[in-house]
C-alpha positions in Angstrom: 167.7 245.5 -46.6 165.3 244.2 -43.9 165.5 245.3 -40.3 164.7 243.5 -37.0 161.8 245.3 -35.5 161.6 243.8 -32.0 164.1 242.8 -29.3 162.8 239.3 -29.4 163.5 239.0 -33.1 167.0 240.4 -32.6 167.6 238.0 -29.8 166.4 235.0 -31.9 168.8 236.1 -34.7 171.7 236.5 -32.3 171.0 233.1 -30.8 171.1 231.5 -34.2 174.3 233.3 -35.0 175.8 232.3 -31.7 174.9 228.6 -32.2 176.4 228.7 -35.7 179.6 230.3 -34.4 180.0 227.8 -31.6 179.4 224.9 -34.0 182.0 226.4 -36.4 184.5 226.5 -33.5 183.7 223.0 -32.6 184.3 221.8 -36.1 187.5 223.7 -36.4 188.7 222.2 -33.1 188.0 218.7 -34.5 189.8 219.5 -37.7 192.9 220.7 -35.8 192.9 217.8 -33.3 196.4 216.2 -33.4 198.2 218.9 -35.3 200.2 221.8 -34.1 197.2 224.2 -34.1 197.5 227.5 -36.0 194.3 229.2 -35.2 195.8 232.1 -33.2 194.1 231.1 -29.9 196.7 230.3 -27.3 194.1 228.5 -25.1 193.2 226.2 -28.0 196.9 225.7 -29.0 197.8 224.8 -25.5 195.0 222.1 -25.4 196.2 220.8 -28.8 199.8 220.6 -27.7 198.7 218.7 -24.5 196.7 216.3 -26.7 199.9 215.5 -28.7 201.5 214.5 -25.4 198.6 212.3 -24.4 197.3 214.9 -22.0 194.5 217.4 -21.9 194.2 220.9 -20.5 192.5 219.4 -17.5 190.6 221.1 -14.7 191.9 224.3 -13.1 190.8 225.5 -9.7 190.5 229.3 -9.7 189.8 231.5 -6.7 188.3 234.9 -7.4 186.3 237.5 -5.4 183.3 235.2 -5.1 184.9 231.9 -4.2 186.7 228.9 -5.8 185.6 227.6 -9.2 186.6 224.4 -11.1 187.1 225.1 -14.8 187.5 222.4 -17.4 190.0 224.0 -19.8 189.0 221.6 -22.5 185.4 222.8 -22.6 185.9 226.5 -23.0 184.4 227.2 -26.4 182.6 230.5 -25.8 184.2 233.3 -23.9 182.7 236.6 -22.7 184.7 239.6 -21.5 183.5 242.7 -19.6 186.5 243.8 -17.6 188.3 246.6 -19.3 191.6 245.7 -17.5 191.4 242.2 -19.2 190.7 243.2 -22.8 194.3 243.8 -24.0 195.6 240.9 -22.0 193.1 238.6 -23.7 194.1 240.1 -27.1 197.8 239.3 -26.2 196.8 235.8 -25.5 194.8 235.5 -28.8 191.6 234.6 -27.0 188.6 234.6 -29.3 185.5 236.2 -27.7 181.9 235.6 -28.6 180.4 238.5 -26.5 182.0 241.5 -24.9 181.5 245.2 -23.9 183.0 246.4 -27.2 181.5 249.8 -26.6 184.1 250.2 -23.8 186.8 249.7 -26.4 188.5 251.9 -29.1 189.8 250.7 -32.4 193.2 252.5 -31.9 193.7 250.7 -28.6 191.9 247.3 -28.9 192.8 246.5 -32.5 191.6 242.9 -32.4 188.3 243.2 -30.6 186.9 246.7 -31.0 185.5 246.4 -34.5 185.1 242.7 -34.7 181.4 242.3 -35.5 181.6 238.6 -34.8 181.7 239.5 -31.1 178.3 240.5 -29.8 178.5 243.9 -28.2 176.6 244.3 -24.9 177.3 248.1 -24.9 178.8 250.3 -22.2 178.1 249.9 -18.5 175.3 252.4 -18.3 172.6 250.5 -20.2 174.0 247.1 -21.3 172.1 244.7 -23.4 172.7 241.6 -21.2 170.3 239.5 -23.4 173.3 239.1 -25.7 175.1 237.2 -22.9 172.4 234.6 -23.1 172.6 234.6 -26.9 176.4 233.8 -26.8 176.0 231.1 -24.2 179.5 231.6 -22.8 181.3 228.8 -21.0 183.5 231.4 -19.2 183.0 235.1 -18.5 185.7 237.5 -17.3 183.9 240.3 -15.5 184.9 243.3 -13.5 185.4 247.0 -12.9 182.7 249.0 -14.8 180.5 245.8 -15.2 181.0 244.6 -11.7 177.5 245.9 -10.8 176.0 243.3 -13.2 177.8 240.3 -11.8 174.7 238.6 -10.5 172.7 239.5 -13.7 175.3 238.0 -15.9 175.7 234.9 -13.7 172.0 234.2 -14.0 172.2 234.2 -17.8 175.1 231.6 -18.2 174.3 228.2 -19.5 174.6 225.2 -17.2 178.2 224.7 -16.2 179.1 228.3 -17.2 181.6 230.1 -14.9 181.9 233.9 -14.3 185.1 235.2 -12.7 185.8 238.6 -11.2 189.1 239.9 -9.7 188.2 243.4 -8.5 188.7 243.3 -4.8 192.5 243.5 -4.8 192.3 246.4 -7.2 190.1 248.5 -4.9 192.9 249.2 -2.4 195.7 251.4 -3.8 198.2 249.7 -1.5 197.6 246.3 -3.2 196.9 247.6 -6.7 200.2 246.6 -8.3 200.0 243.2 -6.8 196.5 243.0 -8.3 197.8 243.8 -11.8 200.3 241.0 -11.6 198.0 238.4 -10.1 195.3 239.3 -12.6 197.6 238.7 -15.6 199.0 235.5 -14.0 195.5 234.0 -13.4 194.3 234.8 -16.9 197.5 233.2 -18.2 196.7 230.0 -16.4 193.1 230.0 -17.5 193.9 230.5 -21.1 197.1 228.4 -21.1 199.3 231.4 -21.9 201.6 231.3 -18.8 204.7 232.5 -20.7 202.9 235.5 -22.2 201.5 236.4 -18.7 204.9 236.1 -17.1 206.4 238.4 -19.7 203.8 241.0 -18.8 204.6 240.6 -15.1 208.3 240.8 -15.7 208.0 244.0 -17.7 205.9 245.6 -15.0 208.4 244.5 -12.3 211.3 246.0 -14.3 209.5 249.3 -14.7 208.6 249.4 -10.9 212.2 248.7 -10.0 213.3 251.6 -12.1 210.9 254.1 -10.5 211.8 252.8 -7.0 215.5 253.3 -7.7 215.1 256.7 -9.4 212.7 258.5 -7.0 214.7 260.3 -4.3 211.9 260.1 -1.7 211.9 263.9 -1.1 210.5 265.6 -4.3 206.8 266.5 -4.0 204.3 265.2 -6.5 200.9 266.4 -7.6 198.3 264.1 -9.3 196.0 265.7 -11.8 193.0 264.6 -14.0 192.0 266.6 -17.0 188.4 266.2 -18.0 185.9 268.2 -20.1 188.4 271.1 -20.4 189.1 271.3 -16.7 192.2 270.5 -14.6 191.3 268.7 -11.4 193.1 267.3 -8.4 193.7 263.6 -7.9 194.5 262.7 -4.4 197.3 260.4 -3.3 195.0 258.1 -1.3 191.9 257.9 -3.5 192.7 259.6 -6.8 191.7 257.7 -9.9 194.8 256.0 -11.5 197.4 258.0 -9.6 196.7 256.9 -6.0 198.3 253.4 -6.5 201.4 255.1 -7.8 201.6 257.3 -4.7 201.1 254.4 -2.4 203.4 251.9 -4.1 206.4 254.3 -4.3 205.9 256.4 -1.3 205.6 259.6 -3.3 205.5 262.8 -1.2 202.2 264.6 -1.9 202.5 268.3 -2.8 199.0 268.8 -1.5 196.6 266.7 0.6 193.0 267.7 1.2 190.1 266.2 3.1 187.4 264.2 1.4 189.6 262.9 -1.5 187.6 260.8 -4.0 188.2 258.4 -6.8 185.9 260.3 -9.0 186.5 259.8 -12.7 186.8 263.6 -13.2 189.0 264.3 -10.2 188.2 266.6 -7.3 187.3 270.3 -7.9 190.1 272.3 -6.5 191.3 275.6 -8.0 194.3 275.6 -10.2 195.6 278.4 -8.0 195.6 276.1 -5.0 197.3 273.4 -7.0 199.9 276.0 -8.1 200.5 277.3 -4.6 201.5 273.8 -3.5 204.4 274.2 -6.0 205.0 270.5 -6.8 208.4 269.3 -8.0 206.6 266.7 -10.2 203.1 266.5 -11.8 201.6 263.2 -13.0 198.5 263.5 -15.2 195.6 261.3 -16.2 193.9 262.6 -19.4 190.4 261.2 -19.0 189.2 262.5 -22.4 192.2 260.9 -24.1 190.1 257.7 -24.5 188.4 259.3 -27.5 191.1 261.6 -29.2 189.1 261.9 -32.4 186.3 263.8 -30.6 186.2 267.3 -32.2 185.7 268.8 -28.7 188.7 267.0 -27.2 191.5 269.1 -25.8 194.7 267.2 -24.8 195.9 267.4 -21.3 199.2 268.9 -22.5 197.4 271.8 -24.1 195.1 272.4 -21.1 198.1 272.6 -18.7 200.2 274.7 -21.1 197.3 277.2 -21.3 196.9 277.5 -17.6 198.8 280.7 -16.5 198.5 279.7 -12.8 200.6 276.5 -13.3 203.4 278.0 -15.3 205.4 279.2 -12.3 205.5 275.8 -10.6 208.7 273.9 -10.2 207.3 271.0 -12.1 206.5 273.1 -15.2 209.7 275.2 -15.1 211.8 272.1 -14.9 209.8 270.1 -17.4 209.0 267.5 -14.8 205.5 266.6 -15.8 204.6 263.0 -16.8 201.4 262.1 -18.7 199.8 258.7 -18.4 199.2 256.9 -21.6 196.4 258.5 -23.7 194.4 255.2 -23.4 194.8 254.9 -19.6 191.2 255.8 -18.7 189.7 253.0 -20.9 192.4 250.4 -20.1 193.9 250.8 -16.6 195.6 247.5 -17.3 199.1 246.1 -16.7 200.3 247.3 -20.1 199.2 250.9 -19.5 200.9 251.0 -16.0 204.1 249.5 -17.4 204.2 252.1 -20.1 203.6 255.0 -17.6 206.1 253.7 -15.1 208.8 253.5 -17.8 208.0 257.1 -18.8 208.1 258.2 -15.2 211.4 256.4 -14.7 212.9 258.0 -17.8 212.0 261.5 -16.4 213.2 260.7 -12.9 216.5 259.4 -14.2 217.0 262.3 -16.5 216.5 264.7 -13.6 219.2 263.1 -11.4 
């Protein structure tokens, strides 16, 4: 087996592969023109169905964090994705990717994309190989969150007419976070002609939100926690990673508020004794390390909390009123993960009534 010795040689090879892949897609599209379309890509199927009616996908005007973009839906042949909140939505829509941050995915969560070697992997957000974006020549890129810092770099690598979209701004404010989840799914549904699938995601989230709003009594105190690296840390109601939007949306009463709250991925370093002294009625937990449960050094949040003597006398533990976010939450933080969590939270709140 021969190896590619230099980045230039690697890039030339990827370019050749990319051109071949795009050509294959184009041939497949021609072959399917006029029939019902059975290639598993909702965007392509939608275009084919429109063609049968004498119509095309047409041009869609999309407004994102950087302005308004005109997208010709009939000319999206190569798609890149770097927003972890979008990965599973795009999988649900059967969108075929040519380039993505697959290193931010896990096979047990992103079953379609994570191990698909046909998708060029730019790596995680620490040292991405953005040359692969140029190699894939994407017509459309969905960017955001961990890759937001590379927006301009990616935009400069797109082919003529390529569009990069980013929907991060609304997510940054916990007070508008759940609206952002719904708007994000809706916009992606319009772009990839999967409006019905997007509406289903939104309806499921709305239903879960309604259950929590109905079941929470407005008085019980709640503590947000993040477990990371074997530690139990505080997640504040105003800035805490993943939990702050839940506090803000449902008016949860914080068991403890401290100055200088942060959205740090490991939470804020406050002693478990201080957490215990606040005696929360409920605890909600983000297990940061759950993104990689096969790591031999991984300790589940449930185990860490069960092994913490200081927490055992809290009302939440004594009454079994502790709710864990999905194990994949840290690498997804998407509409599906929040829907799952809110349904679990609602189940627990309803059971406690």
